[in-house]
NUFIGU-787815 format. One record per residue (C-alpha): residue number from 1; residue in one letter; x, y, z. Coordinates in steps of 0.02 Angstrom, whole numbers, plus 32768, in hexadecimal, padded with zeros to 4 digits. Each point is the difference from the previous one (the first is absolute). Last residue first. Layout:
BEGIN
REC  num  residuo     x     y     z
REC  NUM        A     X     Y     Z
...
//
This chain:
BEGIN
REC  num  residuo     x     y     z
REC  153        X  60F8  0F29  0C16
REC  152        X  7FE7  801A  7F40
REC  151        X  80AD  802E  7FD0
REC  150        X  8037  7F61  805F
REC  149        X  7F96  7F99  7F92
REC  148        X  8042  8040  7F54
REC  147        X  80B7  7FF2  8041
REC  146        X  7FEF  7F4B  8039
REC  145        X  7FAB  7FC7  7F57
REC  144        X  8083  8064  7F83
REC  143        X  808A  7FAD  8083
REC  142        X  7FC0  7F4F  7FE9
REC  141        X  7FEB  8014  7F48
REC  140        X  80AE  8036  7FED
REC  139        X  8052  7F8A  8085
REC  138        X  7F93  7F7B  7F94
REC  137        X  8058  800E  7F62
REC  136        X  7FBC  7F56  7FD2
REC  135        X  7FEE  7FA8  809C
REC  134        X  7FA6  7F6E  7FC7
REC  133        X  7FFA  7F92  7F65
REC  132        X  7F60  7F9B  7FF4
REC  131        X  7FDB  7F7E  7F77
REC  130        X  7F44  8004  7FF0
REC  129        X  7F86  7F79  8050
REC  128        X  7F5A  7FDB  7FA3
REC  127        X  7F6C  7FA8  8044
REC  126        X  8017  8026  80BC
REC  125        X  7F99  7F84  8056
REC  124        X  8097  7FB3  805F
REC  123        X  8034  80B9  804A
REC  122        X  80AC  801F  7FE9
REC  121        X  7FE4  808D  7F71
REC  120        X  7F85  8050  8078
REC  119        X  807C  8012  8094
REC  118        X  7F7A  803F  8067
REC  117        X  8066  806D  8077
REC  116        X  80BE  8005  7FC4
REC  115        X  8064  7FD5  7F67
REC  114        X  7F78  8016  7F83
REC  113        X  7F75  8057  8059
REC  112        X  803C  8094  804B
REC  111        X  7F9C  8062  8080
REC  110        X  807B  8007  809E
REC  109        X  808C  7FC4  7FBF
REC  108        X  8016  8050  7F5C
REC  107        X  80A2  7FD8  7FAF
REC  106        X  8054  809B  7FA0
REC  105        X  8014  7FD5  7F3A
REC  104        X  7F9A  7F9C  7F83
REC  103        X  801A  7F96  7F72
REC  102        X  7F7D  7F8F  7FD0
REC  101        X  800C  7F88  7F78
REC  100        X  7F89  7F89  7F81
REC   99        X  7F5C  806C  8024
REC   98        X  7F64  7F90  8004
REC   97        X  7F89  807F  8009
REC   96        X  7FB0  7FAA  808E
REC   95        X  80AD  7FDC  8054
REC   94        X  801A  80BE  7FFF
REC   93        X  7F57  8026  8039
REC   92        X  8011  7F8D  809A
REC   91        X  80A4  8064  801F
REC   90        X  7FAB  80A7  7FFA
REC   89        X  7F7A  7FD0  8073
REC   88        X  8080  7FA3  8077
REC   87        X  8073  809E  800C
REC   86        X  8096  8018  7F79
REC   85        X  80AD  800F  8040
REC   84        X  8022  80C2  7FDA
REC   83        X  804C  804D  7F6C
REC   82        X  7FB0  7FA2  7F8A
REC   81        X  8050  7FAB  7F55
REC   80        X  7F8B  7F82  7F9D
REC   79        X  8031  7F83  7F77
REC   78        X  7F8A  7FBC  7F73
REC   77        X  801F  7F4F  7FCB
REC   76        X  7F34  7FE6  800B
REC   75        X  7F9D  809F  801B
REC   74        X  7F53  7FCA  8018
REC   73        X  7F4F  8053  7FF5
REC   72        X  8034  8046  7F41
REC   71        X  7FE9  8084  7F91
REC   70        X  80C2  8027  8000
REC   69        X  7FE5  80BD  8034
REC   68        X  7F5F  7FDC  807C
REC   67        X  8068  7F6F  8052
REC   66        X  8098  8078  8006
REC   65        X  7F8D  8092  804E
REC   64        X  7FA9  7F86  8077
REC   63        X  809F  7FB3  8036
REC   62        X  8052  80AB  8025
REC   61        X  7F7E  8038  806F
REC   60        X  7FFB  7F69  8053
REC   59        X  80C3  8005  801D
REC   58        X  7FED  80BC  8036
REC   57        X  7F75  7FD9  8080
REC   56        X  7F58  8043  7FC5
REC   55        X  7FA0  7F8B  8063
REC   54        X  7FCC  8070  8095
REC   53        X  7FAA  8070  7F6F
REC   52        X  7FDE  80B2  8019
REC   51        X  8062  8016  7F53
REC   50        X  8060  8080  8044
REC   49        X  801F  7FB1  80A5
REC   48        X  802C  7F58  7FC8
REC   47        X  805D  802F  7F72
REC   46        X  80A8  7FAC  802C
REC   45        X  8083  8024  7F65
REC   44        X  7FE7  7FA8  7F5A
REC   43        X  805E  7FCE  7F6F
REC   42        X  7FD0  7F8A  7F6A
REC   41        X  8032  7FAD  7F61
REC   40        X  80B3  801C  8019
REC   39        X  8066  7F9D  7F7C
REC   38        X  8075  7F78  8048
REC   37        X  7FCF  7F7E  7F64
REC   36        X  7F9B  7F97  8078
REC   35        X  7F87  8098  8029
REC   34        X  802F  807A  808D
REC   33        X  7F9B  803C  8096
REC   32        X  8039  8083  806A
REC   31        X  7FD1  802C  80B4
REC   30        X  8013  8087  8082
REC   29        X  7FE2  801E  80BA
REC   28        X  8003  80AB  8052
REC   27        X  7F61  7FFD  8076
REC   26        X  7FA5  8086  7F9E
REC   25        X  8014  80B5  8025
REC   24        X  800B  8038  7F55
REC   23        X  80B1  802B  7FFE
REC   22        X  8014  7F3E  8060
REC   21        X  7FB3  7FB0  7F68
REC   20        X  8073  805B  7F90
REC   19        X  809B  7FBB  8069
REC   18        X  7F9C  7F52  7FF9
REC   17        X  8009  801C  7F39
REC   16        X  80AC  8026  7FFD
REC   15        X  802D  7F72  806D
REC   14        X  7FB1  7F8F  7F7C
REC   13        X  8060  8054  7F7E
REC   12        X  80A0  7FD6  8045
REC   11        X  7FBF  7F51  8030
REC   10        X  7FF2  7FD9  7F3C
REC    9        X  808D  7F7B  7FFA
REC    8        X  803A  7FDC  7F54
REC    7        X  8027  7F5B  7FC4
REC    6        X  8039  7FF6  7F4E
REC    5        X  8078  7F77  800A
REC    4        X  8001  7FB8  80AB
REC    3        X  7FB8  8027  80B4
REC    2        X  7F8D  7FA6  806D
REC    1        X  8043  8029  80BB
//
């Protein structure tokens, strides 16, 4: 994992956002975007139900907020923490935003788009491939998701 002077993981904040999403009845996924200096620029949890928007995944909401905050359509040198492997839509947005590093927690063998499924960053037409670090606090992220879905069955 990319660690060194000044490195801070923001997965704790992403997990908090996932828990807040679960409390709202949303699938518990959280995301945090940090600028090149490591400062948090945007945090988000899933909002598909609240916003009546199938694209309001935590990653997309965080990317939109960060782009608005820095007044740019691109986020080079930015880092994204997300509790679940991004789907193909979110992976494409990460690439389009030119995010430098993606850290994610739990794998998503069913709907993932990074290590599973579409494998967006491996596609020859992908314009930008972030560095990817997976398994960050994966057990906690997976447990949160499993509890959420178990309670709804």
